[in-house]
N, C-alpha and C positions, 0 to 999 in steps of 0.2 A: 720058768724058764722057757719052756714051751708053748704053757699057754700065752705069756708077753707075746713073743713072736707070730703067733697065731696073732694078736691082737692090734699088733703093729701093721700083721701085712693085711687084715680086714680093713684097718684107719687108710693105707694107702689104698685100698681098692675102692673105697668111697669116695677118699678127693679125687681120685683118677675120673669116677661117673661126675662127679658134681662139676668136675673140667670140661668136659666132654657136654653134659648140660649147657653151659656157659657158652659153648663153639667157638673153635678154632679161628675164627675171623676176630671175636672180639678178646681172646687172649693175645692174638699177635698184635691187638693195640697193646694191650691192659700190661702183661705181663715186663714188655721192657721198660715203659713208663711206671711202673710200679715198682721194678728193680733198681732203677737209676732216680726215682725219689728218693727212695728206703737209703740205696749206696750214701746219696749227697747229704740228709741227713745225719746217717749215722757218721760220713767222713767228717762233716761240721761240729759234733758233739764230740767224738773221739780226741779233738784236735784242741779242745776246749778243757780247762784245766777245771772248769765248776760245771759243765755241762755234759760232761762225761759220766758222772754219779746219777743224772738224771737219766740216762739209757735203763740200768737193769729197772728202777723204779717205773718206767712207762713201758715197759715191757712185762714184769709183773703184772700192773693193771690192764694190758692189753688180753694177757692170758688169765687173770681174772674174769676180766667182763666176757670173754668166751667160753672159759667154762661154766659159769654160773647158767648160762642160758642155751647148755646142752641139753638136747634133749631125751638123751640115751643114758643121763647119768641114772634115772632109776631101776632101769633093767640093765645097767650092769652092777646094781647094789645087792637083787634076785639073783643074779646069776655067778657072780665071781665075785667073796666075799671081798679080795686082795685086788679090787678094780682099782682104788688110790693108787695105790703103787706104781697099776698098767697108766693109771695116768700122770704120775707126777715123771716116770719114763719119757711118755710124749711129750709135754710140755718143754724137759730137761732137752730135748732135739730141738724144737723150735727152737731154744733160745740160744744155742750154742751156734749157729753161722752170727748171732750179733756176736758173744763172745768173741768169736776168733776174728771178727773183725776190729775189736778193742785191742784185743791181744796185739793184732797187728802194727797197732799204735803202741805198742809200750804203755797201755791201760792195763796192766796186770791186776789192780784192783778191782775196777768196775766190770770187768771180765768174769773175775771170781764171784763176783758179788750176784751177777748175771746169770749165773750156774747156783749157786745157792738159791736165790729166790725164787727163781720159776718155778720149781717142783713142788712147792708149798703152795701154790693156786690150786692144785687139786684136793688140798684139806677143805674147802671155802663148800657149802651148802648150795642147791640151785637155787634160783630164785622162786621157783615156788614154793618151795620151803619155807620160804625167808616171806611169801606175803602171806601164806597162811594161818600165821596167827592171829590170834584174838586182838594182840594187843600190837600189832604194827601205829606207827604212828600217823597221823594225819597228814597231808603234802599242804603243801604252801600255793601248789599250783590247781587250778580247778578239774575236775576229771574229766572234762573235754580232753586236756591236754595229757592223754592217758602215756604219751612218752616221756613226758617229764617225769608224773605221778610214780609209773611202777620202774623206768630206770634210775632216775634219780636216786629213789628208796633205797636200791641199789649201791650205788657209783656216787651218790649224792656229794656223802662227803667229801670227795676227792677236791671240790670246788673249794674249801678254805683252805688245805697245805696250799694250793696252788698259788691263792692270795697272798698267805702268808710267806711264801717265796718270793713271790713279785717283790711283795714292801722289804720282804730283809735283802732282798736285788736291786732296791731301788733307785743307784746309783747307774746299775749296766740297765740300757737303753732298752736292752732287747729281752729284758726279762720279762716284761709285759707281755710280748708278744709270741715267745717262750709257754708263757702260762696259758695263753691265749689256743695256741695251738694245739697243747696237750688238752686244754677245754673242749675244742671243736672234735679230738678223735674222742673223747666221752660221750659227747651226744653221736657221734657216729653210730656206735654201740647202741645209743636208746634210739636211733632211728633206723636201725637195721633187720627189726622184727616187725613182718605186718600184721599189723590188727586182723579178727577175724572178720570175715563177710560178711557177717551179720550187724558187723557194728560199723563199717561203713556203708551200708545201705541203710539204715537209719538214721544213719547222722547227715545224709547226701540228700539233696533236693534237685542236683544237678552236678554235673562235672565240674563248670567251672565255678559254681558256687563252692563246692564241697573243698578244692583245691586252692581257692583264695582264701576260703578259712582260715584252712593246714597251717598256710604260710604265713600270714597275718598272725597266728597265735604263736607259731613256733619260731617265729623273728623277734617278734615284739617279747618272749621268755627268752629269745637269746641275747636281746641288747639287753636287757635288763640284770640277767649274771654277767655279761661283758661288758660293764659299764664300770667297777672295779676297777679293771685293769685298763679300760680306756681314760678313766682319769689320770693312773697314776704316769701311763704312756702320754698325756698332754702335759703334765705338770715337771715332763724333765725335759732331755734336748730336742725330743719329738714333736712337741708344741701341740696345739692344738690343733696345728695344720694335718700334721703326722699324724698323729691317734685319730683324727676321722676318716684320714684314708685306711685305716688298717680295718677302721672298725666298719667302711662299706665296702671294704673286701672280705672280711670276715663274715658278714650278713650274708655277700651275696653267695659263699662257698653252705654256709647252714643251710642258703634257700635252697641251692641244686642238690643237695643231699636231699631235701624234702623234697623235690620231684623225681628224684631218681627213685626214691621209694616205691612213690605213685607208676611212673614209668612202666616198672616191671612185676609190680602185685600182681600174684600176691606171693611169688618166686621168691623167697628170700635168699636162695644163693646168687641168682642173677642180680637183684636191688644192690646189694651188699659187694658185688664185684663191680657195676658202674659205681655207684657210693666210691668205693678204693679208686677207681680212676678218677674221677673227678679230684679229688683230695691230692691224690699225685699229680695231675698235669697242674693243677693251684701251687703245688710246691716245688713242680721241677723248673717250670718258663715262666716265670717273672723274668723281665727284660728281654724276654726273645722276641723278635717280629713278627712271630707266628701267634704269639700269647693272644691278641684282640681276639685273631677270626675265630681260634679253637676257642675262647670264650663266649664268641657268638654262636658259635655253630652248637656247642653244648647247651646257652639258654634257648634257642631257638626250638632244640630238638627236645629235650628235655619238655618243655613245656607242651609242646604239639604232641610227643608219645604220649605225658602221662595226660594228657586231655582223652587223649586216644584211648589207652586201656580203662580207664574211669569209665569214660561212656558206655566201651564193650561190658565192662562189671555192671555198669546202674543202668544196662537197656535204654538208654536212651537211641535216640533216633534209628530205633526199628534193631537194633544193634541187639543179637543172641547175649543170653546172658550165661557164656562160654567163656571160660577162664583157660581153658588152653592156648598156649602162647601159640602169636602165629610166627609162620618159616620166618619174616624179618625179623621178629623177636627171638628168635633161637641162635641168630647171630649166623645161622651154619650156610 
């Protein structure tokens, strides 16, 4: 028990240090929006007799994705044989607020299921162990799309249950939309890991050319995987026009996620925070009169910042090969 307390204190200190790296200015903008977006999604799910059962599944998928990408799993395995029990308690604490919200709406079954499933994420192996075998399966995607090759080898199986659920609930017009939202969260995890600098330098001739190629590749594959869900949406009450609008909006969000990755490369914490902010604003503010303005500012700002950051990395226009974040990028 004493070792568990020490581990949880260490994790809390690490979280606080990462938040300080993000900067208080960004946190002041991000945390309220992120809290409102997550709260809004939870309330909407808790008040729906079918969507409430998707909450435990989404929670365990997010925990599993984060767990498998942890860099300290090998160290913990060597230094503490009981580390998986520690991780199970940590993931249970992360899932506890979600279960409390479900319980407030008297969704007792979904709340209990959330608490039962969350600790099982600790039993999964890390991503590197899954990749390191000679029998790993070949990917359907080009090696250049490494986010799709490596990320979807781990979580790509989620696509089939999402499609099956959307087909099963085809009478409900929101089923394909919810499935697309969950699929976007899966891709968010895939694009939350910055590639090594050598991969970026070898693949890029210029910042603009590299960014354009990444966007075309990511959006093309995104459209390919989203097409079945959009087809189900077009066949329902939304029609072709509604499906087209949802598809454009979904692809725009995926594009912003890709831009955010390179706007703060290679700082994984900062780029994930900005990606979460983009998704939070998108889920929170549709219909709000300031939404178009925020979207334009986000698009313009991320395009400018991503090109600027890549030029710094690639050493264009006399920029140094320094990866240290500028004062503006630290958000302090």
